[in-house]
C-alpha positions in Angstrom: 36.3 -11.5 9.3 36.0 -8.3 7.2 35.3 -8.0 3.5 37.2 -5.7 1.2 34.4 -3.9 -0.6 36.7 -2.7 -3.4 37.8 -6.2 -4.5 34.4 -8.0 -4.6 32.9 -8.3 -8.0 29.7 -10.4 -7.9 28.0 -12.2 -10.8 24.5 -13.4 -10.4 23.7 -16.2 -13.0 20.0 -16.4 -13.7 17.9 -13.3 -13.3 14.4 -14.6 -12.6 12.3 -14.4 -9.4 15.3 -15.3 -7.3 18.2 -13.8 -9.2 16.8 -10.3 -9.7 16.1 -9.4 -6.0 19.5 -10.7 -5.1 21.2 -8.7 -7.9 19.3 -5.5 -6.8 20.3 -6.0 -3.2 24.0 -6.7 -3.9 24.0 -3.9 -6.6 23.5 -1.3 -3.9 26.7 -2.3 -2.1 29.0 -4.0 -4.5 30.0 -4.1 -8.2 27.4 -6.6 -9.5 26.8 -8.2 -12.9 23.4 -9.8 -13.6 23.8 -12.4 -16.3 21.0 -14.3 -18.1 20.8 -15.9 -21.6 17.3 -14.5 -22.0 18.2 -11.5 -24.2 14.7 -9.9 -24.1 14.7 -10.0 -20.3 18.1 -8.4 -20.1 17.2 -5.7 -22.5 14.1 -4.9 -20.5 15.9 -4.9 -17.2 18.6 -2.6 -18.7 15.8 -0.2 -19.3 14.6 -0.7 -15.7 11.6 -2.8 -16.7 10.8 -6.0 -14.8 8.3 -8.1 -16.9 7.6 -10.2 -13.8 6.1 -7.0 -12.1 8.0 -7.7 -8.9 10.1 -4.4 -9.0 9.3 -0.9 -10.2 11.7 1.2 -12.3 12.9 3.3 -9.4 13.8 0.1 -7.4 15.9 -1.2 -10.3 17.6 2.2 -10.8 18.5 2.4 -7.1 21.1 -0.4 -7.5 23.8 2.0 -8.8 26.6 -0.7 -9.0 24.5 -3.2 -11.0 24.8 -4.0 -14.7 22.8 -6.5 -16.8 24.3 -8.6 -19.6 23.6 -11.6 -21.8 27.2 -11.7 -23.0 29.0 -14.5 -21.1 32.4 -12.9 -21.7 31.4 -10.1 -19.4 31.7 -12.4 -16.4 35.4 -12.9 -16.8 36.3 -10.1 -14.2 33.9 -11.5 -11.5 35.3 -13.3 -8.5 32.1 -14.2 -6.6 29.6 -16.3 -8.7 26.1 -16.9 -7.4 23.9 -19.4 -9.3 20.1 -18.8 -9.1 18.9 -21.1 -11.9 15.8 -23.3 -11.7 16.0 -27.0 -10.9 13.0 -28.6 -12.6 12.0 -32.2 -12.9 11.9 -34.5 -15.9 8.7 -36.2 -17.1 9.6 -39.2 -14.9 9.8 -37.0 -11.8 13.6 -37.1 -11.5 15.8 -34.0 -11.1 16.6 -32.1 -14.3 20.0 -30.7 -13.8 20.7 -29.2 -17.3 20.6 -25.6 -16.1 22.9 -26.3 -13.2 25.3 -28.3 -15.4 25.5 -25.5 -17.9 26.1 -22.9 -15.2 29.0 -25.0 -13.9 30.5 -25.4 -17.3 30.1 -21.6 -17.9 31.7 -20.6 -14.6 34.5 -23.1 -15.2 35.7 -21.1 -18.3 36.4 -18.0 -16.2 37.0 -19.4 -12.7 40.3 -18.4 -11.2 42.2 -18.4 -7.9 40.5 -17.2 -4.8 37.1 -17.1 -6.6 33.9 -18.2 -4.8 30.9 -20.1 -6.3 27.6 -20.2 -4.3 24.5 -22.1 -5.4 21.0 -20.9 -4.4 18.9 -23.3 -6.4 17.0 -26.1 -4.7 19.3 -29.1 -4.4 19.0 -32.5 -2.8 21.6 -33.2 0.0 25.0 -33.8 -1.6 24.4 -32.2 -5.0 26.8 -29.4 -4.5 29.7 -31.6 -3.4 28.9 -34.7 -5.5 27.9 -33.1 -8.8 28.7 -29.3 -9.0 32.1 -29.2 -7.4 33.5 -32.1 -9.5 32.3 -30.3 -12.7 34.0 -27.1 -11.6 37.2 -28.9 -10.7 37.3 -31.0 -13.9 36.7 -28.1 -16.3 38.8 -25.5 -14.6 41.7 -27.6 -13.4 41.6 -25.8 -10.0 41.5 -27.3 -6.6 38.7 -26.8 -4.0 39.6 -24.9 -0.9 43.0 -24.0 -2.1 42.3 -22.4 -5.5 38.6 -21.7 -5.2 35.8 -22.0 -2.7 32.2 -23.1 -2.8 29.0 -22.6 -0.8 25.3 -23.2 -0.7 22.7 -20.6 0.4 19.1 -21.7 -0.4 16.7 -19.1 -1.7 13.5 -18.3 0.2 11.9 -16.0 -2.4 8.1 -16.0 -2.4 6.8 -14.4 -5.7 4.2 -11.7 -5.1 5.0 -11.5 -1.4 5.8 -7.9 -0.4 6.4 -8.7 3.3 8.6 -11.8 3.3 11.2 -10.3 0.9 14.8 -11.2 0.5 16.0 -8.8 3.2 13.3 -9.6 5.7 13.8 -13.4 5.8 16.7 -15.2 7.6 19.2 -16.5 5.1 20.9 -19.9 5.5 24.5 -20.0 4.4 27.3 -22.6 4.2 30.7 -23.1 2.8 33.1 -25.8 1.6 35.4 -25.1 4.6 35.3 -22.9 7.7 37.1 -20.0 5.9 34.7 -19.9 2.9 31.7 -20.4 5.2 32.6 -17.3 7.2 33.3 -15.2 4.0 30.0 -16.2 2.5 28.0 -15.7 5.7 29.6 -12.2 6.2 28.8 -11.2 2.6 25.1 -12.1 2.9 24.8 -10.4 6.3 25.5 -7.1 4.5 22.3 -7.3 2.5 20.0 -9.4 4.8 18.4 -7.2 7.5 16.9 -10.2 9.2 20.2 -11.9 9.6 21.8 -15.2 8.5 22.1 -18.7 9.9 25.4 -20.4 9.2 24.8 -24.1 8.7 27.4 -26.6 9.9 27.8 -28.0 6.4 26.7 -27.6 2.8 24.6 -30.8 3.0 22.7 -29.6 6.0 21.9 -26.3 4.2 20.7 -28.3 1.1 18.6 -30.6 3.3 17.0 -27.7 5.2 15.9 -26.1 1.9 14.4 -29.2 0.4 12.4 -30.2 3.5 10.9 -26.7 3.8 8.7 -27.1 0.7 8.2 -30.9 1.2 6.7 -30.1 4.7 4.3 -27.6 3.2 3.4 -30.0 0.4 2.5 -32.8 2.9 0.4 -30.5 5.0 -1.6 -29.2 2.0 -2.0 -32.8 0.8 -3.6 -33.6 4.2 -6.0 -30.7 3.7 -6.8 -31.8 0.1 -7.5 -35.4 1.2 -9.8 -34.1 4.0 -11.6 -32.1 1.3 -12.2 -35.2 -0.7 -13.5 -37.0 2.4 -15.8 -34.2 3.4 -17.0 -33.8 -0.1 -18.4 -37.3 0.1 -20.0 -36.5 3.5 -21.4 -33.2 2.1 -19.5 -31.1 4.7 -18.0 -27.7 4.0 -14.2 -28.2 4.5 -13.5 -24.5 5.2 -16.1 -24.5 8.0 -14.5 -27.6 9.5 -11.0 -25.9 9.4 -12.5 -22.7 10.9 -13.8 -24.7 13.8 -10.7 -26.8 14.3 -8.5 -23.7 14.2 -9.9 -22.6 17.5 -7.5 -25.1 19.1 -4.3 -23.3 20.1 -1.9 -25.7 18.3 -3.9 -26.5 15.2 -1.8 -25.9 12.0 -3.9 -23.6 9.9 -3.2 -25.0 6.4 -5.8 -24.7 3.6 -6.7 -27.0 0.7 -5.7 -25.9 -2.7 -3.9 -26.4 -6.0 -0.2 -27.0 -5.6 1.8 -26.0 -8.6 4.7 -23.8 -9.4 8.4 -24.6 -9.4 9.0 -25.1 -5.6 6.4 -26.9 -3.6 5.3 -29.1 -6.6 8.9 -29.9 -7.5 11.3 -29.9 -4.5 9.9 -33.0 -2.8 10.9 -35.1 -5.8 14.6 -34.0 -5.3 14.5 -35.4 -1.8 12.7 -38.6 -2.7 15.1 -39.1 -5.6 18.1 -38.9 -3.3 16.5 -41.0 -0.6 15.9 -43.7 -3.1 19.5 -43.7 -4.2 20.4 -44.1 -0.5 18.1 -47.2 -0.3 15.0 -45.6 1.3 11.7 -45.5 -0.6 9.7 -42.5 0.6 6.0 -43.2 1.5 4.6 -40.0 3.1 6.2 -37.5 0.7 5.2 -39.5 -2.4 1.7 -40.0 -1.1 1.4 -36.3 -0.6 2.7 -35.5 -4.0 0.2 -37.9 -5.6 -2.8 -36.3 -3.8 -1.7 -32.8 -4.7 -0.9 -33.7 -8.3 -4.4 -35.1 -8.7 -6.4 -32.4 -6.9 -7.1 -30.5 -10.1 -8.8 -33.7 -11.4 -10.9 -33.8 -8.3 -12.0 -30.2 -8.8 -13.0 -30.9 -12.4 -14.9 -34.1 -11.4 -16.8 -32.2 -8.7 -17.6 -29.4 -11.1 -18.9 -31.7 -13.8 -21.1 -33.6 -11.3 -22.6 -30.3 -10.1 -23.1 -29.1 -13.6 -24.9 -32.3 -14.5 -27.0 -31.9 -11.4 -27.9 -28.3 -11.9 -28.1 -27.8 -15.6 -30.1 -29.7 -18.2 -28.3 -28.5 -21.3 -25.6 -30.6 -22.9 -23.3 -27.5 -23.3 -22.8 -24.6 -21.0 -20.3 -21.7 -20.7 -17.7 -22.3 -18.0 -15.2 -19.6 -16.9 -12.0 -20.5 -15.0 -10.9 -17.4 -13.0 -7.2 -17.5 -12.2 -4.4 -19.3 -14.2 -1.2 -18.5 -12.3 0.2 -21.2 -9.9 -0.4 -18.9 -6.9 -2.1 -15.6 -6.0 -0.8 -12.2 -6.9 2.0 -13.1 -9.3 2.3 -13.6 -13.0 4.1 -17.0 -12.9 2.1 -19.6 -14.9 4.7 -22.4 -14.6 3.4 -25.8 -13.6 0.0 -24.2 -12.7 -2.7 -26.7 -11.7 -5.3 -24.1 -12.6 -4.2 -24.5 -16.2 -4.6 -28.3 -15.7 -8.2 -27.6 -14.8 -8.7 -25.8 -18.1 -7.0 -28.7 -20.0 -9.3 -31.3 -18.4 -12.3 -29.2 -19.1 -11.3 -28.8 -22.7 -11.9 -32.5 -23.1 -15.6 -32.1 -22.3 -18.3 -30.8 -24.6 -18.7 -27.5 -22.8 -17.6 -24.1 -23.9 -14.5 -23.2 -21.8 -13.1 -19.8 -21.1 -10.3 -18.7 -18.9 -9.3 -15.3 -17.4 -6.4 -14.0 -15.3 -5.6 -10.3 -14.7 -1.9 -11.1 -14.7 -1.9 -12.5 -18.2 -0.1 -10.2 -20.7 1.9 -10.4 -23.9 5.0 -11.7 -22.1 3.1 -14.8 -20.8 2.7 -17.2 -23.7 0.3 -20.0 -22.9 -0.2 -21.2 -26.5 -2.2 -24.3 -25.7 -4.8 -22.1 -24.0 -5.0 -19.4 -26.6 -8.5 -20.4 -27.8 -9.8 -20.2 -24.2 -8.2 -17.0 -22.9 -10.3 -13.8 -22.6 -9.0 -10.3 -21.8 -12.2 -9.3 -20.0 -15.1 -11.5 -18.8 -18.5 -10.7 -20.2 -21.5 -9.9 -18.0 -24.4 -12.3 -17.8 -22.6 -14.8 -20.0 -21.3 -17.7 -17.9 -23.3 -20.6 -16.4 -20.5 -21.9 -14.1 -17.4 -20.1 -12.7 -14.5 -21.9 -11.1 -12.7 -19.4 -8.9 -9.3 -21.1 -8.6 -6.7 -18.5 -7.5 -7.1 -16.0 -4.7 -5.8 -12.9 -6.5 -6.4 -9.7 -4.6 -8.0 -8.5 -7.9 -10.7 -11.1 -7.4 -11.1 -10.2 -3.7 -11.6 -6.6 -4.7 -14.2 -7.6 -7.3 -16.1 -9.3 -4.5 -19.3 -11.3 -4.8 -21.5 -8.7 -6.5 -19.2 -8.1 -9.5 -18.3 -11.7 -10.0 -21.9 -12.7 -9.7 -22.8 -10.2 -12.5 -20.7 -12.3 -14.9 -23.2 -15.2 -14.4 -26.5 -15.9 -16.2 -29.6 -15.8 -14.0 -29.1 -19.3 -12.6 -25.4 -19.4 -12.7 -23.1 -21.0 -10.0 -19.7 -20.3 -8.6 -17.3 -22.9 -7.3 -15.1 -21.0 -4.9 -12.0 -23.2 -4.3 -10.1 -20.6 -2.2 -13.0 -19.6 0.0 -12.6 -15.8 -0.8 -16.4 -15.2 -1.3 -19.1 -15.1 1.3 -21.6 -18.0 1.7 -24.4 -17.5 -0.8 -27.0 -19.8 -2.4 -25.3 -20.0 -5.7 -21.8 -20.4 -4.3 -20.3 -23.9 -3.9 -17.4 -24.5 -1.5 -15.0 -27.4 -1.4 
């Protein structure tokens, strides 16, 4: 089934880590509108500036058919809407669908015959057909699969990753009927070099997305629990994993802090839906509990070592790394920030540093802790919590110079060599 390039007018709703690369890719081929309510971000992008530092000016400029807007009336001429908004969780760990609801209500105002609506956000199985489509029908008075069509194509964007980019990762697609499924699949094929996988149904595509991160979450939770066990046995976890990885089929996961808006959130969407279906998840919830509490374990281990090593009541502690993962400037749901919060409740002097922190990243509750540049010979204890390439380039010698004469480093991510004053988990 061929697409008529001249008639396709795409609208990407939500221009963050997921929406921007999609808009740039489509903007090279089709007339594309990138819509977001964040006025400052749209103004920056209109000037070819990505405050997330994922794309350079020339990369944004190269999408010659792309326009940015924060005016919702501009989307009236579009006929292919793609929603890339976040799906966070509430305080009680249930899905927060306010952004998705608002996008459906917005699209409904301008939805017309033969239009397509595709969702890329993380959904639990059934959300598109049980929640989104009814909203679109109710507020547009149009009929599904006769007046308009829907689909689901889960995002696989990995912030900071320059290898597994949008074009280089297989894209799952799906549609509300066989006709729409083929149209959607053919459209994505044009921009995805790696190719697409057309799922048999929207629910299967939704389920595939939500288990990807749940699987990773469970595996990291296993590593984190092993770390806590080996800590009590005074065994270096990283050395154990290094030895175990010599077996051909050993899964080489690493312990660490699991935050962000994917791995730390997506499993709750699956457990929420499973509970509604009458099944209470055990493994997934157990994994979530372990990972959510791992920052507390790190702080507890640090305080025990501090008490053992130092005899002063107050020392200078530096937390290096505040983002939720390495090599990106995303601080949302960061467990490194949780470490700082827990340490703030102690009597010690707490400082935090991250090379990705800039004026666009407002972490108000850490303002008293944040430093622009670490001082030499000033800190007694350093917690190296994020494996930024910047820290790897600094290496042991430069990081060690930040310490006082008897200072100690807790290397959570195992990026430094084994030294007398370096603690491993």
